[in-house]
C-alpha positions in Angstrom: 55.3 -30.0 9.3 52.6 -28.3 11.4 49.3 -27.4 9.9 45.7 -26.6 10.5 43.0 -29.0 9.2 39.8 -27.1 8.5 36.3 -27.9 7.6 35.9 -30.4 10.4 34.4 -28.2 13.1 31.2 -26.1 13.2 32.9 -23.4 11.0 33.3 -25.1 7.6 35.2 -22.3 5.8 33.3 -22.9 2.6 33.8 -26.7 2.6 30.9 -29.2 2.8 30.0 -32.8 2.1 32.8 -34.0 4.4 35.5 -32.2 2.5 38.4 -30.9 4.5 41.3 -28.6 3.8 44.8 -28.2 5.3 47.1 -25.2 5.6 50.7 -25.5 6.7 52.0 -22.9 9.2 55.4 -24.2 10.3 58.1 -26.7 9.4 60.7 -28.0 11.8 64.0 -29.6 10.8 65.5 -31.4 13.7 65.3 -29.2 16.7 64.8 -25.9 14.7 61.9 -24.3 13.0 62.5 -22.8 9.6 62.7 -19.0 9.3 59.8 -17.6 7.3 61.6 -17.3 3.9 62.8 -21.0 4.2 59.3 -22.1 5.2 57.8 -20.4 2.1 60.5 -22.1 -0.1 59.8 -25.5 1.4 56.1 -25.2 0.9 56.6 -24.0 -2.7 59.0 -26.8 -3.4 56.5 -29.5 -2.3 53.3 -27.5 -3.5 52.0 -27.4 0.1 49.2 -24.9 1.0 50.2 -22.3 3.5 48.1 -20.4 5.9 47.2 -16.9 4.6 49.5 -14.1 5.5 47.6 -11.0 6.6 50.4 -8.6 7.5 54.2 -8.5 7.5 55.8 -5.7 9.4 56.6 -4.4 12.8 54.4 -5.7 15.6 52.0 -3.3 17.1 48.7 -3.9 18.8 46.9 -1.8 16.2 48.3 -3.9 13.4 47.2 -7.2 15.0 43.9 -6.1 16.6 42.5 -5.0 13.2 42.0 -8.7 12.5 40.4 -9.6 15.8 36.8 -9.7 14.6 37.3 -9.9 10.8 35.8 -12.5 8.5 38.0 -15.3 7.2 40.1 -14.7 4.1 39.8 -18.4 3.3 36.0 -18.1 3.2 34.7 -14.5 3.6 31.3 -15.8 4.7 32.8 -17.3 7.8 34.3 -15.7 10.9 38.0 -15.8 11.4 39.2 -18.0 14.2 42.1 -15.8 15.0 45.6 -14.7 13.9 49.0 -16.0 14.7 51.8 -13.6 15.3 55.4 -14.7 14.8 58.7 -13.2 13.8 60.2 -13.6 10.3 63.4 -14.9 11.9 62.7 -17.7 14.5 63.6 -16.9 18.1 62.9 -18.2 21.5 62.1 -16.4 24.8 63.3 -17.8 28.1 59.7 -17.8 29.6 57.5 -18.9 26.7 59.9 -20.8 24.4 59.3 -20.4 20.7 58.0 -16.9 20.0 54.6 -17.6 18.4 51.4 -16.2 19.8 47.8 -16.4 18.7 45.1 -13.8 19.2 41.8 -15.7 19.1 38.9 -13.7 17.8 36.2 -12.5 20.3 33.5 -13.7 17.8 35.0 -17.1 17.7 35.2 -17.5 21.4 31.7 -16.1 22.0 29.9 -18.1 19.2 27.1 -20.5 20.3 27.3 -24.2 19.7 31.0 -24.2 18.8 32.6 -27.6 18.5 36.1 -26.7 19.4 37.1 -25.2 22.7 40.3 -23.2 23.4 
């Protein structure tokens, strides 16, 4: 399982007093990552929290960039770190490997006193 632990950096996503959260974003069985529908079924079977899904549909820059400087859906009073773009059916590319890309928000990258660097 691959996930994001949140509440540990300068952006707390609504958590305080040392509380942390986790959201799962991928599951690998052997050498293969689960397709999205199998990933959802796996998380539901084991009651695992998944990252929020903001959009399902054809990739376009317009579809993805609308989230570039949005507030978090986990905690609307916080900035969103970014969005991950991946296909519903896993695939690989000869130059980049697994096709999963992340658009990191401008607001996240330009914030002052951030405790995590990309």
